[in-house]
N, CA, C and O of each residue as an XYZ file, in Angstrom:
728
protein
N     -10.807     -7.305     12.949
C      -9.690     -7.334     13.860
C      -9.254     -5.898     14.113
O      -8.334     -5.394     13.470
N      -9.896     -5.275     15.015
C      -9.536     -3.897     15.382
C      -8.233     -3.920     16.157
O      -7.517     -4.921     16.157
N      -7.937     -2.842     16.799
C      -6.694     -2.761     17.582
C      -6.674     -3.881     18.610
O      -7.697     -4.231     19.199
N      -5.505     -4.425     18.807
C      -5.379     -5.538     19.737
C      -5.661     -5.068     21.163
O      -5.615     -3.877     21.471
N      -5.950     -6.039     22.015
C      -6.232     -5.712     23.401
C      -5.070     -5.008     24.075
O      -5.271     -4.135     24.920
N      -3.852     -5.385     23.702
C      -2.692     -4.742     24.309
C      -2.452     -3.368     23.721
O      -1.828     -2.527     24.368
N      -2.929     -3.115     22.512
C      -2.770     -1.803     21.897
C      -1.332     -1.469     21.571
O      -0.971     -0.294     21.510
N      -0.490     -2.492     21.356
C       0.914     -2.219     21.123
C       1.181     -1.849     19.667
O       0.381     -2.120     18.771
N       2.296     -1.242     19.477
C       2.751     -0.847     18.142
C       4.075     -1.539     17.894
O       4.924     -1.593     18.783
N       4.257     -2.064     16.708
C       5.519     -2.729     16.409
C       6.253     -1.964     15.322
O       5.649     -1.496     14.357
N       7.551     -1.846     15.491
C       8.368     -1.276     14.424
C       9.065     -2.397     13.673
O       9.050     -2.427     12.443
N       9.670     -3.306     14.399
C      10.273     -4.483     13.788
C       9.598     -5.723     14.350
O       9.227     -5.770     15.523
N       9.448     -6.717     13.503
C       8.851     -7.962     13.947
C       9.955     -8.945     14.329
O      11.130     -8.723     14.038
N       9.563    -10.016     14.975
C      10.507    -11.069     15.335
C      10.020    -12.358     14.695
O       8.935    -12.831     15.033
N      10.780    -12.937     13.789
C      12.029    -12.477     13.206
C      11.812    -11.242     12.326
O      10.687    -10.962     11.911
N      12.876    -10.516     12.046
C      12.779     -9.223     11.365
C      12.177     -9.324      9.976
O      11.607     -8.342      9.499
N      12.274    -10.466      9.301
C      11.780    -10.594      7.938
C      10.316    -11.036      7.874
O       9.761    -11.186      6.786
N       9.699    -11.242      9.021
C       8.301    -11.672      9.056
C       7.389    -10.542      8.595
O       7.628     -9.379      8.919
N       6.363    -10.873      7.853
C       5.437     -9.899      7.255
C       4.800     -8.975      8.296
O       4.578     -7.797      8.016
N       4.512     -9.477      9.459
C       3.893     -8.680     10.525
C       3.777     -9.517     11.777
O       4.131    -10.696     11.765
N       3.287     -8.933     12.860
C       3.160     -9.694     14.110
C       2.008    -10.688     14.050
O       1.046    -10.505     13.304
N       2.125    -11.728     14.840
C       1.044    -12.694     14.985
C       0.334    -12.355     16.289
O       0.871    -12.576     17.375
N      -0.858    -11.825     16.176
C      -1.597    -11.378     17.353
C      -2.423    -12.514     17.932
O      -2.817    -13.426     17.204
N      -2.691    -12.470     19.236
C      -3.428    -13.562     19.892
C      -4.817    -13.800     19.285
O      -5.245    -14.950     19.185
N      -5.523    -12.751     18.881
C      -6.896    -12.894     18.409
C      -6.998    -13.152     16.914
O      -8.107    -13.301     16.400
N      -5.883    -13.211     16.202
C      -5.943    -13.279     14.747
C      -5.595    -14.654     14.216
O      -4.995    -15.480     14.905
N      -5.988    -14.876     12.971
C      -5.614    -16.102     12.266
C      -4.490    -15.722     11.310
O      -4.753    -15.231     10.212
N      -3.259    -15.941     11.708
C      -2.129    -15.608     10.853
C      -1.519    -14.266     11.207
O      -1.775    -13.700     12.270
N      -0.702    -13.773     10.281
C       0.012    -12.516     10.498
C      -0.892    -11.320     10.259
O      -1.892    -11.407      9.546
N      -0.521    -10.199     10.868
C      -1.305     -8.971     10.756
C      -0.423     -7.821     10.293
O       0.801     -7.868     10.417
N      -1.064     -6.791      9.759
C      -0.383     -5.587      9.292
C      -1.057     -4.383      9.943
O      -2.278     -4.350     10.096
N      -0.257     -3.404     10.319
C      -0.770     -2.180     10.923
C      -1.445     -1.330      9.842
O      -0.768     -0.740      9.000
N      -2.756     -1.270      9.870
C      -3.523     -0.547      8.864
C      -3.265      0.962      8.922
O      -3.280      1.628      7.887
N      -3.034      1.494     10.093
C      -2.766      2.922     10.232
C      -1.477      3.294      9.508
O      -1.440      4.282      8.774
N      -0.429      2.516      9.707
C       0.838      2.760      9.015
C       0.700      2.509      7.515
O       1.313      3.206      6.706
N      -0.103      1.515      7.146
C      -0.335      1.222      5.729
C      -0.991      2.404      5.035
O      -0.627      2.746      3.910
N      -1.942      3.021      5.690
C      -2.612      4.186      5.087
C      -1.664      5.378      4.987
O      -1.727      6.139      4.021
N      -0.788      5.545      5.975
C       0.224      6.616      5.892
C       1.162      6.343      4.721
O       1.517      7.261      3.982
N       1.560      5.097      4.552
C       2.417      4.713      3.428
C       1.716      4.997      2.106
O       2.335      5.513      1.175
N       0.443      4.669      2.016
C      -0.317      4.942      0.792
C      -0.362      6.445      0.507
O      -0.306      6.860     -0.651
N      -0.462      7.255      1.558
C      -0.437      8.709      1.373
C       0.894      9.179      0.805
O       0.934     10.054     -0.061
N       1.983      8.594      1.297
C       3.306      8.945      0.772
C       3.436      8.532     -0.694
O       3.967      9.289     -1.507
N       2.954      7.338     -1.032
C       2.993      6.887     -2.418
C       2.073      7.726     -3.299
O       2.346      7.920     -4.484
N       0.985      8.222     -2.718
C       0.076      9.102     -3.456
C       0.770     10.411     -3.813
O       0.628     10.902     -4.933
N       1.512     10.972     -2.880
C       2.287     12.190     -3.152
C       3.318     11.923     -4.240
O       3.532     12.757     -5.120
N       3.955     10.763     -4.176
C       4.955     10.397     -5.180
C       4.330     10.258     -6.570
O       4.911     10.705     -7.559
N       3.151      9.642     -6.645
C       2.493      9.493     -7.953
C       2.004     10.838     -8.481
O       2.077     11.082     -9.685
N       1.507     11.713     -7.613
C       1.084     13.051     -8.053
C       2.269     13.846     -8.581
O       2.157     14.534     -9.595
N       3.398     13.753     -7.896
C       4.611     14.436     -8.338
C       5.065     13.902     -9.695
O       5.487     14.668    -10.561
N       4.978     12.600     -9.870
C       5.376     11.982    -11.135
C       4.483     12.458    -12.276
O       4.974     12.787    -13.357
N       3.185     12.496    -12.039
C       2.256     12.981    -13.075
C       2.582     14.426    -13.424
O       2.642     14.791    -14.598
N       2.791     15.240    -12.403
C       3.123     16.644    -12.642
C       4.387     16.773    -13.488
O       4.414     17.538    -14.452
N       5.425     16.033    -13.134
C       6.688     16.109    -13.875
C       6.549     15.576    -15.298
O       7.167     16.106    -16.222
N       5.750     14.541    -15.479
C       5.533     14.014    -16.831
C       4.849     15.031    -17.727
O       5.084     15.059    -18.935
N       3.999     15.868    -17.135
C       3.282     16.874    -17.918
C       4.088     18.165    -18.025
O       4.240     18.708    -19.119
N       4.602     18.661    -16.905
C       5.250     19.975    -16.882
C       6.725     19.951    -17.280
O       7.229     20.924    -17.839
N       7.416     18.856    -16.999
C       8.850     18.794    -17.293
C       9.229     17.393    -17.771
O       9.987     16.697    -17.095
N       8.706     16.966    -18.935
C       8.948     15.591    -19.392
C      10.425     15.260    -19.625
O      10.805     14.090    -19.577
N      11.256     16.265    -19.874
C      12.678     16.023    -20.099
C      13.384     15.503    -18.856
O      14.482     14.957    -18.963
N      12.781     15.658    -17.677
C      13.366     15.128    -16.449
C      13.233     13.599    -16.362
O      13.953     12.940    -15.612
N      12.300     13.058    -17.145
C      12.120     11.606    -17.247
C      11.981     10.946    -15.870
O      12.792     10.086    -15.527
N      10.978     11.322    -15.076
C      10.894     10.843    -13.694
C      10.664      9.343    -13.554
O      11.038      8.764    -12.534
N      10.062      8.701    -14.545
C       9.733      7.275    -14.419
C      10.993      6.422    -14.321
O      10.987      5.382    -13.662
N      12.062      6.848    -14.962
C      13.329      6.107    -14.912
C      13.866      6.033    -13.478
O      14.524      5.059    -13.110
N      13.587      7.054    -12.675
C      14.085      7.093    -11.298
C      13.051      6.579    -10.296
O      13.375      5.820     -9.383
N      11.818      7.001    -10.484
C      10.766      6.658     -9.522
C      10.281      5.222     -9.719
O       9.935      4.547     -8.750
N      10.255      4.753    -10.967
C       9.792      3.397    -11.260
C      10.533      2.325    -10.469
O       9.891      1.541     -9.769
N      11.870      2.260    -10.556
C      12.590      1.239     -9.781
C      12.390      1.370     -8.266
O      12.340      0.367     -7.554
N      12.276      2.600     -7.784
C      12.040      2.813     -6.353
C      10.703      2.208     -5.937
O      10.625      1.495     -4.936
N       9.654      2.493     -6.705
C       8.318      1.979     -6.366
C       8.285      0.458     -6.491
O       7.684     -0.219     -5.657
N       8.923     -0.079     -7.521
C       8.962     -1.528     -7.696
C       9.642     -2.186     -6.491
O       9.114     -3.142     -5.924
N      10.809     -1.673     -6.105
C      11.500     -2.214     -4.938
C      10.634     -2.077     -3.688
O      10.503     -3.024     -2.912
N      10.050     -0.907     -3.497
C       9.258     -0.634     -2.304
C       8.075     -1.595     -2.192
O       7.821     -2.148     -1.122
N       7.360     -1.790     -3.283
C       6.174     -2.661     -3.270
C       6.552     -4.121     -3.019
O       5.941     -4.789     -2.185
N       7.559     -4.614     -3.741
C       7.929     -6.014     -3.578
C       8.629     -6.264     -2.240
O       8.511     -7.356     -1.684
N       9.348     -5.284     -1.719
C       9.950     -5.413     -0.390
C       8.855     -5.487      0.671
O       8.946     -6.288      1.601
N       7.822     -4.658      0.537
C       6.703     -4.697      1.484
C       5.947     -6.015      1.370
O       5.517     -6.571      2.381
N       5.780     -6.523      0.142
C       5.084     -7.799     -0.042
C       5.865     -8.952      0.578
O       5.277     -9.928      1.044
N       7.187     -8.835      0.580
C       8.027     -9.910      1.120
C       8.188     -9.825      2.634
O       8.103    -10.845      3.319
N       8.420     -8.625      3.169
C       8.759     -8.496      4.589
C       7.844     -7.552      5.367
O       8.116     -7.261      6.532
N       6.779     -7.074      4.756
C       5.889     -6.156      5.457
C       6.377     -4.721      5.379
O       7.261     -4.399      4.585
N       5.806     -3.874      6.193
C       6.128     -2.449      6.144
C       7.557     -2.155      6.571
O       8.173     -1.218      6.062
N       8.092     -2.940      7.496
C       9.474     -2.762      7.943
C      10.161     -4.105      7.870
O       9.482     -5.119      8.029
N      11.408     -4.182      7.649
C      12.448     -3.166      7.652
C      12.913     -2.722      6.264
O      13.734     -1.809      6.171
N      12.416     -3.337      5.173
C      13.003     -3.083      3.858
C      12.261     -2.064      2.995
O      12.867     -1.487      2.092
N      11.003     -1.827      3.234
C      10.222     -0.894      2.422
C      10.462      0.536      2.910
O      10.091      0.872      4.035
N      11.090      1.397      2.063
C      11.360      2.772      2.509
C      10.097      3.542      2.906
O      10.083      4.200      3.946
N       9.043      3.470      2.097
C       7.821      4.193      2.461
C       7.106      3.510      3.619
O       6.397      4.166      4.382
N       7.284      2.193      3.760
C       6.723      1.486      4.905
C       7.390      1.915      6.197
O       6.726      2.094      7.218
N       8.711      2.081      6.150
C       9.440      2.580      7.315
C       8.966      3.968      7.707
O       8.694      4.234      8.878
N       8.868      4.850      6.720
C       8.448      6.221      7.003
C       6.998      6.268      7.481
O       6.675      6.992      8.423
N       6.123      5.494      6.831
C       4.726      5.443      7.267
C       4.589      4.915      8.689
O       3.754      5.392      9.458
N       5.415      3.926      9.034
C       5.403      3.384     10.393
C       5.915      4.411     11.393
O       5.340      4.574     12.469
N       6.991      5.102     11.042
C       7.523      6.143     11.933
C       6.513      7.266     12.138
O       6.366      7.775     13.249
N       5.821      7.653     11.079
C       4.834      8.745     11.190
C       3.660      8.386     12.088
O       3.014      9.271     12.648
N       3.381      7.096     12.230
C       2.210      6.676     13.004
C       2.556      5.968     14.312
O       1.697      5.327     14.917
N       3.801      6.080     14.747
C       4.223      5.384     15.968
C       3.418      5.787     17.207
O       3.282      4.989     18.133
N       2.897      6.981     17.238
C       2.192      7.467     18.423
C       0.685      7.386     18.258
O      -0.061      7.959     19.053
N       0.237      6.688     17.243
C      -1.195      6.477     17.010
C      -1.490      5.005     17.271
O      -0.743      4.129     16.834
N      -2.565      4.739     17.973
C      -2.925      3.347     18.273
C      -3.134      2.589     16.959
O      -3.885      3.048     16.098
N      -2.478      1.435     16.796
C      -2.588      0.689     15.541
C      -3.927     -0.033     15.403
O      -4.561     -0.407     16.390
N      -4.328     -0.214     14.166
C      -5.457     -1.055     13.815
C      -4.882     -2.199     12.998
O      -4.211     -1.964     11.993
N      -5.131     -3.423     13.409
C      -4.507     -4.580     12.775
C      -5.443     -5.228     11.781
O      -6.621     -5.445     12.064
N      -4.905     -5.535     10.608
C      -5.648     -6.199      9.534
C      -4.862     -7.421      9.085
O      -3.657     -7.502      9.323
N      -5.536     -8.385      8.431
C      -4.818     -9.571      7.951
C      -3.756     -9.196      6.909
O      -3.954     -8.285      6.106
N      -2.633     -9.911      6.936
C      -1.514     -9.599      6.047
C      -1.718    -10.110      4.620
O      -1.214     -9.495      3.681
N      -2.439    -11.215      4.430
C      -2.547    -11.809      3.095
C      -3.126    -10.860      2.054
O      -2.556    -10.757      0.967
N      -4.223    -10.163      2.321
C      -4.766     -9.261      1.301
C      -3.820     -8.101      0.991
O      -3.731     -7.669     -0.158
N      -3.114     -7.592      2.005
C      -2.162     -6.495      1.772
C      -1.012     -6.979      0.901
O      -0.570     -6.262      0.003
N      -0.529     -8.177      1.154
C       0.551     -8.740      0.327
C       0.091     -8.820     -1.132
O       0.830     -8.440     -2.041
N      -1.117     -9.308     -1.348
C      -1.674     -9.398     -2.699
C      -1.749     -8.009     -3.339
O      -1.377     -7.834     -4.500
N      -2.230     -7.032     -2.581
C      -2.358     -5.657     -3.101
C      -0.991     -5.074     -3.438
O      -0.844     -4.394     -4.453
N       0.009     -5.330     -2.599
C       1.346     -4.784     -2.851
C       2.014     -5.463     -4.048
O       2.795     -4.828     -4.756
N       1.721     -6.740     -4.281
C       2.229     -7.407     -5.483
C       1.586     -6.776     -6.717
O       2.257     -6.566     -7.727
N       0.299     -6.475     -6.640
C      -0.372     -5.779     -7.755
C       0.241     -4.391     -7.968
O       0.444     -3.970     -9.107
N       0.534     -3.683     -6.877
C       1.156     -2.365     -6.983
C       2.541     -2.440     -7.614
O       2.895     -1.603     -8.445
N       3.323     -3.443     -7.220
C       4.634     -3.647     -7.827
C       4.517     -3.974     -9.306
O       5.348     -3.558    -10.114
N       3.474     -4.727     -9.655
C       3.236     -5.062    -11.062
C       2.885     -3.821    -11.872
O       3.298     -3.697    -13.025
N       2.129     -2.905    -11.281
C       1.850     -1.632    -11.967
C       3.136     -0.833    -12.160
O       3.308     -0.178    -13.188
N       4.032     -0.881    -11.188
C       5.330     -0.220    -11.332
C       6.147     -0.825    -12.460
O       6.770     -0.103    -13.237
N       6.145     -2.162    -12.552
C       6.855     -2.853    -13.631
C       6.253     -2.465    -14.977
O       6.984     -2.214    -15.935
N       4.927     -2.415    -15.055
C       4.261     -2.011    -16.297
C       4.656     -0.594    -16.692
O       4.968     -0.332    -17.853
N       4.641      0.307    -15.740
C       4.979      1.706    -16.001
C       6.426      1.836    -16.499
O       6.684      2.516    -17.492
N       7.344      1.194    -15.820
C       8.747      1.251    -16.226
C       8.947      0.550    -17.570
O       9.726      1.015    -18.403
N       8.250     -0.558    -17.783
C       8.327     -1.258    -19.062
C       7.830     -0.401    -20.214
O       8.423     -0.401    -21.293
N       6.739      0.333    -19.989
C       6.244      1.246    -21.019
C       7.273      2.326    -21.327
O       7.489      2.674    -22.488
N       7.894      2.845    -20.301
C       8.904      3.892    -20.494
C      10.112      3.362    -21.253
O      10.602      4.017    -22.172
N      10.598      2.179    -20.876
C      11.768      1.595    -21.534
C      11.467      1.158    -22.968
O      12.374      1.034    -23.791
N      10.179      0.926    -23.258
C       9.756      0.572    -24.616
C       9.463      1.805    -25.455
O       9.051      1.693    -26.609
N       9.675      2.980    -24.878
C       9.459      4.263    -25.561
C       8.013      4.456    -26.014
O       7.746      5.031    -27.070
N       7.090      3.963    -25.193
C       5.661      4.171    -25.449
C       5.338      5.619    -25.109
O       5.993      6.214    -24.254
N       4.345      6.187    -25.763
C       3.968      7.580    -25.527
C       3.666      7.869    -24.063
O       3.190      7.008    -23.322
N       3.954      9.094    -23.673
C       3.784      9.470    -22.261
C       2.329      9.433    -21.819
O       2.063      9.322    -20.622
N       1.382      9.523    -22.742
C      -0.034      9.461    -22.359
C      -0.355      8.118    -21.700
O      -1.121      8.078    -20.737
N       0.212      7.024    -22.196
C      -0.003      5.710    -21.601
C       0.626      5.628    -20.218
O       0.038      5.074    -19.289
N       1.811      6.177    -20.092
C       2.499      6.170    -18.795
C       1.722      7.008    -17.786
O       1.556      6.610    -16.632
N       1.252      8.161    -18.226
C       0.438      9.007    -17.345
C      -0.825      8.261    -16.925
O      -1.278      8.396    -15.788
N      -1.396      7.470    -17.841
C      -2.577      6.669    -17.510
C      -2.302      5.655    -16.410
O      -3.110      5.495    -15.496
N      -1.164      4.969    -16.492
C      -0.805      3.979    -15.465
C      -0.512      4.676    -14.142
O      -0.976      4.228    -13.093
N       0.248      5.761    -14.177
C       0.572      6.476    -12.940
C      -0.694      7.086    -12.333
O      -0.821      7.154    -11.110
N      -1.624      7.527    -13.171
C      -2.901      8.058    -12.668
C      -3.703      6.965    -11.973
O      -4.366      7.221    -10.968
N      -3.644      5.751    -12.506
C      -4.295      4.622    -11.839
C      -3.686      4.416    -10.459
O      -4.406      4.208     -9.482
N      -2.357      4.473    -10.380
C      -1.675      4.356     -9.081
C      -2.107      5.476     -8.140
O      -2.313      5.250     -6.947
N      -2.242      6.687     -8.684
C      -2.673      7.832     -7.880
C      -4.057      7.577     -7.289
O      -4.279      7.814     -6.102
N      -4.980      7.098     -8.108
C      -6.355      6.838     -7.644
C      -6.357      5.737     -6.582
O      -7.019      5.865     -5.552
N      -5.617      4.657     -6.836
C      -5.597      3.534     -5.894
C      -4.987      3.928     -4.550
O      -5.504      3.545     -3.500
N      -3.898      4.686     -4.573
C      -3.282      5.102     -3.305
C      -4.155      6.130     -2.585
O      -4.187      6.163     -1.355
N      -4.865      6.970     -3.350
C      -5.781      7.933     -2.728
C      -6.911      7.196     -2.019
O      -7.267      7.539     -0.892
N      -7.477      6.181     -2.678
C      -8.561      5.409     -2.067
C      -8.108      4.776     -0.749
O      -8.847      4.773      0.235
N      -6.883      4.241     -0.745
C      -6.362      3.613      0.475
C      -6.077      4.646      1.558
O      -6.488      4.483      2.707
N      -5.368      5.713      1.183
C      -4.936      6.693      2.184
C      -6.096      7.492      2.758
O      -6.173      7.692      3.971
N      -6.988      7.943      1.909
C      -8.047      8.854      2.345
C      -9.308      8.118      2.799
O      -9.886      8.450      3.834
N      -9.728      7.122      2.025
C     -10.979      6.437      2.346
C     -10.776      5.120      3.089
O     -11.730      4.551      3.621
N      -9.530      4.634      3.127
C      -9.269      3.362      3.789
C      -9.770      2.171      2.996
O      -9.956      1.089      3.553
N      -9.991      2.356      1.703
C     -10.477      1.272      0.845
C      -9.327      0.757     -0.012
O      -8.824      1.465     -0.884
N      -8.923     -0.462      0.240
C      -7.831     -1.095     -0.499
C      -8.438     -1.943     -1.613
O      -9.047     -2.980     -1.347
N      -8.272     -1.508     -2.850
C      -8.846     -2.218     -3.991
C      -8.225     -3.611     -4.122
O      -8.927     -4.580     -4.412
N      -6.906     -3.711     -3.907
C      -6.253     -5.016     -3.963
C      -6.779     -5.972     -2.908
O      -6.925     -7.166     -3.168
N      -7.065     -5.457     -1.725
C      -7.630     -6.283     -0.654
C      -9.041     -6.739     -1.014
O      -9.420     -7.881     -0.756
N      -9.799     -5.847     -1.603
C     -11.150     -6.183     -2.046
C     -11.089     -7.266     -3.118
O     -11.874     -8.213     -3.086
N     -10.156     -7.132     -4.072
C      -9.982     -8.146     -5.115
C      -9.584     -9.490     -4.496
O     -10.089    -10.536     -4.905
N      -8.689     -9.462     -3.524
C      -8.262    -10.678     -2.845
C      -9.457    -11.363     -2.193
O      -9.622    -12.579     -2.289
N     -10.273    -10.576     -1.542
C     -11.453    -11.123     -0.866
C     -12.415    -11.757     -1.867
O     -12.994    -12.807     -1.588
N     -12.592    -11.124     -3.039
C     -13.494    -11.650     -4.065
C     -12.915    -12.912     -4.723
O     -13.651    -13.856     -5.011
N     -11.618    -12.925     -4.955
C     -10.987    -14.048     -5.660
C     -10.795    -15.277     -4.777
O     -10.961    -16.405     -5.243
N     -10.447    -15.071     -3.509
C     -10.062    -16.182     -2.653
C     -11.023    -16.441     -1.501
O     -10.734    -17.278     -0.645
N     -12.145    -15.756     -1.456
C     -13.157    -15.938     -0.416
C     -12.536    -16.006      0.979
O     -12.724    -16.968      1.723
N     -11.807    -14.975      1.295
C     -11.063    -14.885      2.548
C     -12.007    -14.553      3.700
O     -12.627    -13.489      3.708
N     -12.118    -15.454      4.668
C     -13.016    -15.224      5.802
C     -12.494    -14.159      6.752
O     -13.272    -13.356      7.267
N     -11.169    -14.140      6.993
C     -10.618    -13.159      7.921
C     -10.595    -11.762      7.316
O     -10.312    -10.786      8.011
N     -10.893    -11.664      6.021
C     -10.850    -10.377      5.335
C     -12.193     -9.661      5.356
O     -12.329     -8.594      4.757
N     -13.170    -10.218      6.021
C     -14.492     -9.613      6.015
C     -14.429     -8.139      6.394
O     -13.879     -7.767      7.430
N     -14.994     -7.328      5.545
C     -15.064     -5.896      5.795
C     -16.474     -5.610      6.275
O     -17.425     -5.704      5.499
N     -16.619     -5.264      7.539
C     -17.978     -5.055      8.055
C     -18.651     -3.861      7.382
O     -18.062     -2.793      7.218
N     -19.894     -4.083      7.004
C     -20.676     -3.003      6.407
C     -21.536     -2.405      7.498
O     -22.339     -3.093      8.127
N     -21.356     -1.126      7.711
C     -22.134     -0.432      8.723
C     -22.974      0.637      8.040
O     -22.482      1.723      7.734
N     -24.239      0.324      7.805
C     -25.067      1.305      7.107
C     -25.254      2.567      7.949
O     -25.339      2.519      9.176
N     -25.313      3.673      7.257
C     -25.548      4.953      7.926
C     -26.993      4.983      8.408
O     -27.922      4.741      7.638
N     -27.165      5.277      9.667
C     -28.525      5.349     10.215
C     -29.041      6.779     10.108
O     -28.416      7.740     10.554
N     -30.174      6.861      9.513
C     -30.790      8.189      9.375
C     -31.527      8.535     10.656
O     -32.189      7.692     11.262
N     -31.400      9.773     11.046
C     -32.138     10.228     12.226
C     -33.319     11.050     11.752
O     -33.218     11.857     10.828
N     -34.407     10.827     12.394
C     -35.634     11.529     11.978
C     -35.744     12.877     12.582
O     -36.716     13.589     12.330
């Protein structure tokens, strides 16, 4: 499901709490993949900053502040899509308003964002349980890798897991082998 024929961009859906627009060519709701990748880039910067602070300035205790933000952001996006409740979803959407959207099915993204929120809960739970910072850095590093894969390579691990677990037909990721030229 590439960009729709109309090529429109949505900031708010109707109704506002709907996960994404329902496009004529799609089965179910859709999510703007371009804005999703921008959001992943923002979350990647946030996770890199958190890792840096955990190593360079652990007394600042960044997980206590960033953890609840990421948890809210992930679960808000899973519930209502990129807008209107997800802060990084709003910013990612604003950053990509002038770029033609690419639409993807909403179900795999919702699954991925629930997994991301669960990683946030795990990270905050480890911090509140006074577990060593090496474990917390490990969880945040996992978040860093996952958001990097989404933002830079366009590969959503949660979406891939959803496709493997639920045999989602609309989630087919076309494989285009590189053609060698002689």
